[in-house]
PyMOL Python script that loads the backbone (N, CA, C, O; Angstrom):
from pymol import cmd

cmd.read_pdbstr("""\
ATOM      1  N   MET A   1      23.638 -14.107 -13.455  1.00  0.00           N
ATOM      2  CA  MET A   1      22.849 -13.936 -14.651  1.00  0.00           C
ATOM      3  C   MET A   1      21.512 -14.642 -14.466  1.00  0.00           C
ATOM      4  O   MET A   1      21.467 -15.793 -14.032  1.00  0.00           O
ATOM      5  N   PHE A   2      20.437 -13.957 -14.791  1.00  0.00           N
ATOM      6  CA  PHE A   2      19.108 -14.544 -14.675  1.00  0.00           C
ATOM      7  C   PHE A   2      18.814 -15.445 -15.859  1.00  0.00           C
ATOM      8  O   PHE A   2      19.304 -15.230 -16.968  1.00  0.00           O
ATOM      9  N   ARG A   3      18.016 -16.441 -15.604  1.00  0.00           N
ATOM     10  CA  ARG A   3      17.584 -17.313 -16.688  1.00  0.00           C
ATOM     11  C   ARG A   3      16.569 -16.574 -17.549  1.00  0.00           C
ATOM     12  O   ARG A   3      15.979 -15.581 -17.121  1.00  0.00           O
ATOM     13  N   PHE A   4      16.377 -17.060 -18.743  1.00  0.00           N
ATOM     14  CA  PHE A   4      15.403 -16.456 -19.662  1.00  0.00           C
ATOM     15  C   PHE A   4      14.013 -16.442 -19.047  1.00  0.00           C
ATOM     16  O   PHE A   4      13.280 -15.459 -19.158  1.00  0.00           O
ATOM     17  N   VAL A   5      13.661 -17.540 -18.401  1.00  0.00           N
ATOM     18  CA  VAL A   5      12.325 -17.643 -17.795  1.00  0.00           C
ATOM     19  C   VAL A   5      12.135 -16.583 -16.706  1.00  0.00           C
ATOM     20  O   VAL A   5      11.043 -16.032 -16.571  1.00  0.00           O
ATOM     21  N   ASP A   6      13.172 -16.292 -15.937  1.00  0.00           N
ATOM     22  CA  ASP A   6      13.080 -15.267 -14.902  1.00  0.00           C
ATOM     23  C   ASP A   6      12.898 -13.887 -15.517  1.00  0.00           C
ATOM     24  O   ASP A   6      12.096 -13.088 -15.033  1.00  0.00           O
ATOM     25  N   ASN A   7      13.634 -13.610 -16.574  1.00  0.00           N
ATOM     26  CA  ASN A   7      13.476 -12.329 -17.267  1.00  0.00           C
ATOM     27  C   ASN A   7      12.086 -12.193 -17.873  1.00  0.00           C
ATOM     28  O   ASN A   7      11.482 -11.122 -17.819  1.00  0.00           O
ATOM     29  N   LEU A   8      11.583 -13.274 -18.446  1.00  0.00           N
ATOM     30  CA  LEU A   8      10.244 -13.256 -19.036  1.00  0.00           C
ATOM     31  C   LEU A   8       9.189 -13.026 -17.956  1.00  0.00           C
ATOM     32  O   LEU A   8       8.265 -12.236 -18.149  1.00  0.00           O
ATOM     33  N   ARG A   9       9.321 -13.704 -16.832  1.00  0.00           N
ATOM     34  CA  ARG A   9       8.366 -13.546 -15.727  1.00  0.00           C
ATOM     35  C   ARG A   9       8.374 -12.103 -15.209  1.00  0.00           C
ATOM     36  O   ARG A   9       7.319 -11.532 -14.932  1.00  0.00           O
ATOM     37  N   ASP A  10       9.544 -11.533 -15.083  1.00  0.00           N
ATOM     38  CA  ASP A  10       9.658 -10.148 -14.625  1.00  0.00           C
ATOM     39  C   ASP A  10       9.042  -9.187 -15.631  1.00  0.00           C
ATOM     40  O   ASP A  10       8.381  -8.223 -15.245  1.00  0.00           O
ATOM     41  N   SER A  11       9.250  -9.439 -16.900  1.00  0.00           N
ATOM     42  CA  SER A  11       8.669  -8.579 -17.939  1.00  0.00           C
ATOM     43  C   SER A  11       7.148  -8.657 -17.941  1.00  0.00           C
ATOM     44  O   SER A  11       6.480  -7.631 -18.072  1.00  0.00           O
ATOM     45  N   VAL A  12       6.600  -9.842 -17.800  1.00  0.00           N
ATOM     46  CA  VAL A  12       5.139 -10.004 -17.761  1.00  0.00           C
ATOM     47  C   VAL A  12       4.565  -9.318 -16.535  1.00  0.00           C
ATOM     48  O   VAL A  12       3.526  -8.664 -16.629  1.00  0.00           O
ATOM     49  N   ARG A  13       5.214  -9.452 -15.388  1.00  0.00           N
ATOM     50  CA  ARG A  13       4.748  -8.799 -14.166  1.00  0.00           C
ATOM     51  C   ARG A  13       4.772  -7.279 -14.324  1.00  0.00           C
ATOM     52  O   ARG A  13       3.838  -6.600 -13.896  1.00  0.00           O
ATOM     53  N   SER A  14       5.814  -6.746 -14.925  1.00  0.00           N
ATOM     54  CA  SER A  14       5.909  -5.304 -15.147  1.00  0.00           C
ATOM     55  C   SER A  14       4.809  -4.827 -16.087  1.00  0.00           C
ATOM     56  O   SER A  14       4.215  -3.772 -15.862  1.00  0.00           O
ATOM     57  N   LEU A  15       4.536  -5.591 -17.131  1.00  0.00           N
ATOM     58  CA  LEU A  15       3.479  -5.233 -18.075  1.00  0.00           C
ATOM     59  C   LEU A  15       2.111  -5.254 -17.395  1.00  0.00           C
ATOM     60  O   LEU A  15       1.292  -4.365 -17.629  1.00  0.00           O
ATOM     61  N   LYS A  16       1.861  -6.247 -16.567  1.00  0.00           N
ATOM     62  CA  LYS A  16       0.591  -6.311 -15.834  1.00  0.00           C
ATOM     63  C   LYS A  16       0.430  -5.100 -14.919  1.00  0.00           C
ATOM     64  O   LYS A  16      -0.657  -4.528 -14.827  1.00  0.00           O
ATOM     65  N   ASN A  17       1.505  -4.711 -14.248  1.00  0.00           N
ATOM     66  CA  ASN A  17       1.450  -3.562 -13.348  1.00  0.00           C
ATOM     67  C   ASN A  17       1.174  -2.270 -14.093  1.00  0.00           C
ATOM     68  O   ASN A  17       0.507  -1.377 -13.569  1.00  0.00           O
ATOM     69  N   ILE A  18       1.681  -2.167 -15.308  1.00  0.00           N
ATOM     70  CA  ILE A  18       1.437  -0.963 -16.107  1.00  0.00           C
ATOM     71  C   ILE A  18      -0.014  -0.908 -16.560  1.00  0.00           C
ATOM     72  O   ILE A  18      -0.628   0.159 -16.548  1.00  0.00           O
ATOM     73  N   LEU A  19      -0.566  -2.046 -16.959  1.00  0.00           N
ATOM     74  CA  LEU A  19      -1.912  -2.078 -17.541  1.00  0.00           C
ATOM     75  C   LEU A  19      -3.030  -1.997 -16.507  1.00  0.00           C
ATOM     76  O   LEU A  19      -4.097  -1.459 -16.804  1.00  0.00           O
ATOM     77  N   LYS A  20      -2.814  -2.508 -15.323  1.00  0.00           N
ATOM     78  CA  LYS A  20      -3.889  -2.464 -14.330  1.00  0.00           C
ATOM     79  C   LYS A  20      -3.819  -1.171 -13.526  1.00  0.00           C
ATOM     80  O   LYS A  20      -2.750  -0.592 -13.331  1.00  0.00           O
ATOM     81  N   LYS A  21      -4.966  -0.745 -13.075  1.00  0.00           N
ATOM     82  CA  LYS A  21      -5.025   0.474 -12.266  1.00  0.00           C
ATOM     83  C   LYS A  21      -4.501   0.146 -10.875  1.00  0.00           C
ATOM     84  O   LYS A  21      -5.034  -0.720 -10.181  1.00  0.00           O
ATOM     85  N   GLN A  22      -3.462   0.845 -10.486  1.00  0.00           N
ATOM     86  CA  GLN A  22      -2.892   0.608  -9.174  1.00  0.00           C
ATOM     87  C   GLN A  22      -3.274   1.747  -8.245  1.00  0.00           C
ATOM     88  O   GLN A  22      -2.825   2.880  -8.418  1.00  0.00           O
ATOM     89  N   SER A  23      -4.085   1.447  -7.283  1.00  0.00           N
ATOM     90  CA  SER A  23      -4.413   2.438  -6.276  1.00  0.00           C
ATOM     91  C   SER A  23      -4.529   1.719  -4.939  1.00  0.00           C
ATOM     92  O   SER A  23      -5.307   0.778  -4.783  1.00  0.00           O
ATOM     93  N   LEU A  24      -3.761   2.169  -4.010  1.00  0.00           N
ATOM     94  CA  LEU A  24      -3.784   1.584  -2.684  1.00  0.00           C
ATOM     95  C   LEU A  24      -4.905   2.236  -1.901  1.00  0.00           C
ATOM     96  O   LEU A  24      -5.048   3.458  -1.906  1.00  0.00           O
ATOM     97  N   LYS A  25      -5.693   1.425  -1.233  1.00  0.00           N
ATOM     98  CA  LYS A  25      -6.769   1.924  -0.390  1.00  0.00           C
ATOM     99  C   LYS A  25      -6.524   1.433   1.030  1.00  0.00           C
ATOM    100  O   LYS A  25      -6.088   0.304   1.255  1.00  0.00           O
ATOM    101  N   VAL A  26      -6.814   2.303   1.967  1.00  0.00           N
ATOM    102  CA  VAL A  26      -6.728   1.927   3.376  1.00  0.00           C
ATOM    103  C   VAL A  26      -8.137   1.900   3.949  1.00  0.00           C
ATOM    104  O   VAL A  26      -9.060   2.492   3.389  1.00  0.00           O
ATOM    105  N   SER A  27      -8.287   1.221   5.043  1.00  0.00           N
ATOM    106  CA  SER A  27      -9.594   1.107   5.680  1.00  0.00           C
ATOM    107  C   SER A  27      -9.565   1.810   7.037  1.00  0.00           C
ATOM    108  O   SER A  27      -8.733   1.509   7.893  1.00  0.00           O
ATOM    109  N   ILE A  28     -10.495   2.755   7.212  1.00  0.00           N
ATOM    110  CA  ILE A  28     -10.665   3.454   8.487  1.00  0.00           C
ATOM    111  C   ILE A  28     -12.132   3.354   8.852  1.00  0.00           C
ATOM    112  O   ILE A  28     -12.993   3.791   8.088  1.00  0.00           O
ATOM    113  N   ASN A  29     -12.426   2.785  10.005  1.00  0.00           N
ATOM    114  CA  ASN A  29     -13.810   2.580  10.454  1.00  0.00           C
ATOM    115  C   ASN A  29     -14.628   1.838   9.403  1.00  0.00           C
ATOM    116  O   ASN A  29     -15.772   2.204   9.131  1.00  0.00           O
ATOM    117  N   ASN A  30     -14.047   0.803   8.817  1.00  0.00           N
ATOM    118  CA  ASN A  30     -14.688  -0.048   7.814  1.00  0.00           C
ATOM    119  C   ASN A  30     -15.105   0.693   6.552  1.00  0.00           C
ATOM    120  O   ASN A  30     -16.014   0.246   5.852  1.00  0.00           O
ATOM    121  N   LYS A  31     -14.464   1.810   6.247  1.00  0.00           N
ATOM    122  CA  LYS A  31     -14.709   2.544   5.013  1.00  0.00           C
ATOM    123  C   LYS A  31     -13.370   2.726   4.305  1.00  0.00           C
ATOM    124  O   LYS A  31     -12.356   3.006   4.945  1.00  0.00           O
ATOM    125  N   LYS A  32     -13.369   2.565   2.980  1.00  0.00           N
ATOM    126  CA  LYS A  32     -12.137   2.628   2.190  1.00  0.00           C
ATOM    127  C   LYS A  32     -11.826   4.063   1.783  1.00  0.00           C
ATOM    128  O   LYS A  32     -12.718   4.818   1.396  1.00  0.00           O
ATOM    129  N   TYR A  33     -10.542   4.432   1.875  1.00  0.00           N
ATOM    130  CA  TYR A  33     -10.048   5.747   1.480  1.00  0.00           C
ATOM    131  C   TYR A  33      -8.824   5.571   0.590  1.00  0.00           C
ATOM    132  O   TYR A  33      -8.025   4.657   0.793  1.00  0.00           O
ATOM    133  N   ASN A  34      -8.683   6.451  -0.394  1.00  0.00           N
ATOM    134  CA  ASN A  34      -7.565   6.379  -1.332  1.00  0.00           C
ATOM    135  C   ASN A  34      -6.299   6.975  -0.735  1.00  0.00           C
ATOM    136  O   ASN A  34      -6.335   7.980  -0.026  1.00  0.00           O
ATOM    137  N   VAL A  35      -5.180   6.328  -1.040  1.00  0.00           N
ATOM    138  CA  VAL A  35      -3.872   6.882  -0.714  1.00  0.00           C
ATOM    139  C   VAL A  35      -3.498   7.791  -1.868  1.00  0.00           C
ATOM    140  O   VAL A  35      -3.440   7.347  -3.015  1.00  0.00           O
ATOM    141  N   ILE A  36      -3.240   9.069  -1.576  1.00  0.00           N
ATOM    142  CA  ILE A  36      -2.968  10.027  -2.647  1.00  0.00           C
ATOM    143  C   ILE A  36      -1.503  10.425  -2.713  1.00  0.00           C
ATOM    144  O   ILE A  36      -1.094  11.124  -3.640  1.00  0.00           O
ATOM    145  N   GLY A  37      -0.721   9.996  -1.759  1.00  0.00           N
ATOM    146  CA  GLY A  37       0.706  10.305  -1.769  1.00  0.00           C
ATOM    147  C   GLY A  37       1.502   9.020  -1.795  1.00  0.00           C
ATOM    148  O   GLY A  37       0.944   7.927  -1.703  1.00  0.00           O
ATOM    149  N   LYS A  38       2.786   9.158  -1.918  1.00  0.00           N
ATOM    150  CA  LYS A  38       3.651   7.982  -1.893  1.00  0.00           C
ATOM    151  C   LYS A  38       3.786   7.470  -0.467  1.00  0.00           C
ATOM    152  O   LYS A  38       3.825   8.249   0.485  1.00  0.00           O
ATOM    153  N   THR A  39       3.855   6.175  -0.335  1.00  0.00           N
ATOM    154  CA  THR A  39       4.027   5.555   0.965  1.00  0.00           C
ATOM    155  C   THR A  39       5.496   5.640   1.354  1.00  0.00           C
ATOM    156  O   THR A  39       6.369   5.217   0.597  1.00  0.00           O
ATOM    157  N   GLY A  40       5.766   6.190   2.539  1.00  0.00           N
ATOM    158  CA  GLY A  40       7.139   6.327   3.011  1.00  0.00           C
ATOM    159  C   GLY A  40       7.364   5.480   4.239  1.00  0.00           C
ATOM    160  O   GLY A  40       6.532   4.651   4.607  1.00  0.00           O
ATOM    161  N   MET A  41       8.493   5.699   4.865  1.00  0.00           N
ATOM    162  CA  MET A  41       8.832   4.917   6.041  1.00  0.00           C
ATOM    163  C   MET A  41       7.903   5.216   7.218  1.00  0.00           C
ATOM    164  O   MET A  41       7.461   4.301   7.913  1.00  0.00           O
ATOM    165  N   TYR A  42       7.611   6.490   7.439  1.00  0.00           N
ATOM    166  CA  TYR A  42       6.820   6.857   8.609  1.00  0.00           C
ATOM    167  C   TYR A  42       5.577   7.671   8.269  1.00  0.00           C
ATOM    168  O   TYR A  42       4.796   7.998   9.163  1.00  0.00           O
ATOM    169  N   HIS A  43       5.377   8.003   7.000  1.00  0.00           N
ATOM    170  CA  HIS A  43       4.263   8.863   6.631  1.00  0.00           C
ATOM    171  C   HIS A  43       3.515   8.305   5.436  1.00  0.00           C
ATOM    172  O   HIS A  43       4.077   7.595   4.602  1.00  0.00           O
ATOM    173  N   ILE A  44       2.233   8.643   5.370  1.00  0.00           N
ATOM    174  CA  ILE A  44       1.389   8.269   4.245  1.00  0.00           C
ATOM    175  C   ILE A  44       0.317   9.355   4.127  1.00  0.00           C
ATOM    176  O   ILE A  44      -0.140   9.880   5.142  1.00  0.00           O
ATOM    177  N   VAL A  45      -0.089   9.698   2.897  1.00  0.00           N
ATOM    178  CA  VAL A  45      -1.087  10.734   2.685  1.00  0.00           C
ATOM    179  C   VAL A  45      -2.362  10.066   2.184  1.00  0.00           C
ATOM    180  O   VAL A  45      -2.350   9.362   1.174  1.00  0.00           O
ATOM    181  N   ILE A  46      -3.466  10.294   2.902  1.00  0.00           N
ATOM    182  CA  ILE A  46      -4.750   9.659   2.594  1.00  0.00           C
ATOM    183  C   ILE A  46      -5.793  10.741   2.388  1.00  0.00           C
ATOM    184  O   ILE A  46      -5.844  11.713   3.141  1.00  0.00           O
ATOM    185  N   ASP A  47      -6.625  10.571   1.367  1.00  0.00           N
ATOM    186  CA  ASP A  47      -7.715  11.499   1.092  1.00  0.00           C
ATOM    187  C   ASP A  47      -8.911  11.138   1.976  1.00  0.00           C
ATOM    188  O   ASP A  47      -9.595  10.145   1.727  1.00  0.00           O
ATOM    189  N   ILE A  48      -9.158  11.947   3.006  1.00  0.00           N
ATOM    190  CA  ILE A  48     -10.282  11.685   3.925  1.00  0.00           C
ATOM    191  C   ILE A  48     -11.305  12.816   3.860  1.00  0.00           C
ATOM    192  O   ILE A  48     -11.937  13.130   4.869  1.00  0.00           O
ATOM    193  N   THR A  49     -11.478  13.431   2.693  1.00  0.00           N
ATOM    194  CA  THR A  49     -12.404  14.559   2.581  1.00  0.00           C
ATOM    195  C   THR A  49     -13.841  14.159   2.889  1.00  0.00           C
ATOM    196  O   THR A  49     -14.621  14.994   3.347  1.00  0.00           O
ATOM    197  N   ASP A  50     -14.214  12.892   2.646  1.00  0.00           N
ATOM    198  CA  ASP A  50     -15.573  12.434   2.946  1.00  0.00           C
ATOM    199  C   ASP A  50     -15.660  11.724   4.290  1.00  0.00           C
ATOM    200  O   ASP A  50     -16.653  11.053   4.570  1.00  0.00           O
ATOM    201  N   GLY A  51     -14.648  11.861   5.113  1.00  0.00           N
ATOM    202  CA  GLY A  51     -14.604  11.121   6.369  1.00  0.00           C
ATOM    203  C   GLY A  51     -14.891  11.981   7.575  1.00  0.00           C
ATOM    204  O   GLY A  51     -14.004  12.227   8.393  1.00  0.00           O
ATOM    205  N   GLU A  52     -16.127  12.442   7.695  1.00  0.00           N
ATOM    206  CA  GLU A  52     -16.489  13.295   8.836  1.00  0.00           C
ATOM    207  C   GLU A  52     -16.416  12.545  10.155  1.00  0.00           C
ATOM    208  O   GLU A  52     -16.216  13.153  11.206  1.00  0.00           O
ATOM    209  N   GLU A  53     -16.577  11.212  10.105  1.00  0.00           N
ATOM    210  CA  GLU A  53     -16.605  10.429  11.348  1.00  0.00           C
ATOM    211  C   GLU A  53     -15.222   9.989  11.811  1.00  0.00           C
ATOM    212  O   GLU A  53     -15.115   9.297  12.823  1.00  0.00           O
ATOM    213  N   ILE A  54     -14.169  10.365  11.109  1.00  0.00           N
ATOM    214  CA  ILE A  54     -12.813   9.965  11.496  1.00  0.00           C
ATOM    215  C   ILE A  54     -12.317  10.844  12.642  1.00  0.00           C
ATOM    216  O   ILE A  54     -12.441  12.068  12.615  1.00  0.00           O
ATOM    217  N   LYS A  55     -11.754  10.182  13.644  1.00  0.00           N
ATOM    218  CA  LYS A  55     -11.221  10.886  14.806  1.00  0.00           C
ATOM    219  C   LYS A  55      -9.774  10.466  15.030  1.00  0.00           C
ATOM    220  O   LYS A  55      -9.324   9.447  14.504  1.00  0.00           O
ATOM    221  N   ILE A  56      -9.065  11.241  15.799  1.00  0.00           N
ATOM    222  CA  ILE A  56      -7.699  10.888  16.171  1.00  0.00           C
ATOM    223  C   ILE A  56      -7.729   9.576  16.951  1.00  0.00           C
ATOM    224  O   ILE A  56      -8.634   9.343  17.752  1.00  0.00           O
ATOM    225  N   ASN A  57      -6.747   8.734  16.714  1.00  0.00           N
ATOM    226  CA  ASN A  57      -6.595   7.412  17.332  1.00  0.00           C
ATOM    227  C   ASN A  57      -7.503   6.349  16.732  1.00  0.00           C
ATOM    228  O   ASN A  57      -7.584   5.251  17.281  1.00  0.00           O
ATOM    229  N   ASP A  58      -8.201   6.633  15.610  1.00  0.00           N
ATOM    230  CA  ASP A  58      -8.938   5.583  14.910  1.00  0.00           C
ATOM    231  C   ASP A  58      -7.940   4.637  14.254  1.00  0.00           C
ATOM    232  O   ASP A  58      -6.869   5.056  13.814  1.00  0.00           O
ATOM    233  N   GLU A  59      -8.298   3.380  14.193  1.00  0.00           N
ATOM    234  CA  GLU A  59      -7.420   2.373  13.613  1.00  0.00           C
ATOM    235  C   GLU A  59      -7.434   2.467  12.091  1.00  0.00           C
ATOM    236  O   GLU A  59      -8.497   2.559  11.477  1.00  0.00           O
ATOM    237  N   VAL A  60      -6.255   2.443  11.493  1.00  0.00           N
ATOM    238  CA  VAL A  60      -6.100   2.458  10.038  1.00  0.00           C
ATOM    239  C   VAL A  60      -5.497   1.127   9.628  1.00  0.00           C
ATOM    240  O   VAL A  60      -4.450   0.727  10.138  1.00  0.00           O
ATOM    241  N   ILE A  61      -6.165   0.438   8.700  1.00  0.00           N
ATOM    242  CA  ILE A  61      -5.685  -0.849   8.231  1.00  0.00           C
ATOM    243  C   ILE A  61      -5.123  -0.663   6.823  1.00  0.00           C
ATOM    244  O   ILE A  61      -5.834  -0.247   5.909  1.00  0.00           O
ATOM    245  N   ILE A  62      -3.847  -0.973   6.664  1.00  0.00           N
ATOM    246  CA  ILE A  62      -3.172  -0.844   5.376  1.00  0.00           C
ATOM    247  C   ILE A  62      -2.918  -2.253   4.842  1.00  0.00           C
ATOM    248  O   ILE A  62      -2.149  -3.013   5.432  1.00  0.00           O
ATOM    249  N   PRO A  63      -3.561  -2.600   3.730  1.00  0.00           N
ATOM    250  CA  PRO A  63      -3.354  -3.956   3.189  1.00  0.00           C
ATOM    251  C   PRO A  63      -2.001  -4.055   2.498  1.00  0.00           C
ATOM    252  O   PRO A  63      -1.804  -3.496   1.419  1.00  0.00           O
ATOM    253  N   VAL A  64      -1.087  -4.755   3.112  1.00  0.00           N
ATOM    254  CA  VAL A  64       0.246  -4.904   2.548  1.00  0.00           C
ATOM    255  C   VAL A  64       0.695  -6.347   2.736  1.00  0.00           C
ATOM    256  O   VAL A  64       0.379  -6.986   3.739  1.00  0.00           O
ATOM    257  N   ASN A  65       1.419  -6.836   1.774  1.00  0.00           N
ATOM    258  CA  ASN A  65       1.957  -8.179   1.852  1.00  0.00           C
ATOM    259  C   ASN A  65       3.130  -8.173   2.836  1.00  0.00           C
ATOM    260  O   ASN A  65       4.065  -7.392   2.657  1.00  0.00           O
ATOM    261  N   PRO A  66       3.106  -9.009   3.853  1.00  0.00           N
ATOM    262  CA  PRO A  66       4.199  -9.032   4.830  1.00  0.00           C
ATOM    263  C   PRO A  66       5.559  -9.352   4.197  1.00  0.00           C
ATOM    264  O   PRO A  66       6.598  -8.994   4.750  1.00  0.00           O
ATOM    265  N   LEU A  67       5.553 -10.017   3.056  1.00  0.00           N
ATOM    266  CA  LEU A  67       6.817 -10.330   2.401  1.00  0.00           C
ATOM    267  C   LEU A  67       7.467  -9.090   1.803  1.00  0.00           C
ATOM    268  O   LEU A  67       8.670  -9.087   1.539  1.00  0.00           O
ATOM    269  N   ASP A  68       6.673  -8.024   1.584  1.00  0.00           N
ATOM    270  CA  ASP A  68       7.204  -6.790   1.023  1.00  0.00           C
ATOM    271  C   ASP A  68       7.764  -5.848   2.087  1.00  0.00           C
ATOM    272  O   ASP A  68       8.361  -4.825   1.754  1.00  0.00           O
ATOM    273  N   VAL A  69       7.578  -6.183   3.351  1.00  0.00           N
ATOM    274  CA  VAL A  69       8.002  -5.308   4.445  1.00  0.00           C
ATOM    275  C   VAL A  69       9.230  -5.911   5.115  1.00  0.00           C
ATOM    276  O   VAL A  69       9.221  -7.076   5.514  1.00  0.00           O
ATOM    277  N   ASP A  70      10.269  -5.123   5.234  1.00  0.00           N
ATOM    278  CA  ASP A  70      11.496  -5.574   5.879  1.00  0.00           C
ATOM    279  C   ASP A  70      11.238  -5.813   7.360  1.00  0.00           C
ATOM    280  O   ASP A  70      10.592  -5.002   8.023  1.00  0.00           O
ATOM    281  N   ARG A  71      11.733  -6.903   7.865  1.00  0.00           N
ATOM    282  CA  ARG A  71      11.489  -7.230   9.277  1.00  0.00           C
ATOM    283  C   ARG A  71      12.213  -6.287  10.226  1.00  0.00           C
ATOM    284  O   ARG A  71      11.889  -6.250  11.413  1.00  0.00           O
ATOM    285  N   ASN A  72      13.183  -5.523   9.735  1.00  0.00           N
ATOM    286  CA  ASN A  72      13.921  -4.596  10.584  1.00  0.00           C
ATOM    287  C   ASN A  72      13.211  -3.253  10.747  1.00  0.00           C
ATOM    288  O   ASN A  72      13.650  -2.416  11.536  1.00  0.00           O
ATOM    289  N   ILE A  73      12.119  -3.039  10.011  1.00  0.00           N
ATOM    290  CA  ILE A  73      11.373  -1.786  10.137  1.00  0.00           C
ATOM    291  C   ILE A  73      10.622  -1.790  11.462  1.00  0.00           C
ATOM    292  O   ILE A  73       9.931  -2.751  11.802  1.00  0.00           O
ATOM    293  N   GLU A  74      10.772  -0.706  12.196  1.00  0.00           N
ATOM    294  CA  GLU A  74      10.129  -0.608  13.500  1.00  0.00           C
ATOM    295  C   GLU A  74       8.616  -0.527  13.344  1.00  0.00           C
ATOM    296  O   GLU A  74       8.115   0.250  12.531  1.00  0.00           O
ATOM    297  N   ARG A  75       7.894  -1.320  14.112  1.00  0.00           N
ATOM    298  CA  ARG A  75       6.433  -1.286  14.115  1.00  0.00           C
ATOM    299  C   ARG A  75       5.961  -0.501  15.327  1.00  0.00           C
ATOM    300  O   ARG A  75       6.426  -0.725  16.445  1.00  0.00           O
ATOM    301  N   LYS A  76       5.029   0.426  15.095  1.00  0.00           N
ATOM    302  CA  LYS A  76       4.434   1.178  16.194  1.00  0.00           C
ATOM    303  C   LYS A  76       2.933   0.988  16.132  1.00  0.00           C
ATOM    304  O   LYS A  76       2.296   1.267  15.117  1.00  0.00           O
ATOM    305  N   TYR A  77       2.385   0.514  17.220  1.00  0.00           N
ATOM    306  CA  TYR A  77       0.943   0.314  17.328  1.00  0.00           C
ATOM    307  C   TYR A  77       0.413   1.289  18.342  1.00  0.00           C
ATOM    308  O   TYR A  77       0.799   1.263  19.511  1.00  0.00           O
ATOM    309  N   VAL A  78      -0.476   2.151  17.890  1.00  0.00           N
ATOM    310  CA  VAL A  78      -1.009   3.204  18.772  1.00  0.00           C
ATOM    311  C   VAL A  78      -2.407   2.849  19.175  1.00  0.00           C
ATOM    312  O   VAL A  78      -3.045   3.597  19.916  1.00  0.00           O
TER     313      VAL A  78
END
""", "prot")
cmd.dss("prot")
cmd.show_as("cartoon", "prot")
cmd.util.cbc("prot")
cmd.orient("prot")
């Protein structure tokens, strides 16, 4: 059973998440692009309609908290 304070903290966090605009942005060639699909295990959908300079094998930086990522997930660096 959770303490009252834990339930209150969770409720406040949920309310903050609802009220703030949540949009994940990734960085490709030092330019930010919106993620338009859900993030999955091996795939992500990014809107690059304005990215004429993007090429295959360009580095994509996804800002994610390492605590949110399971250590058992395979990492692939290309």
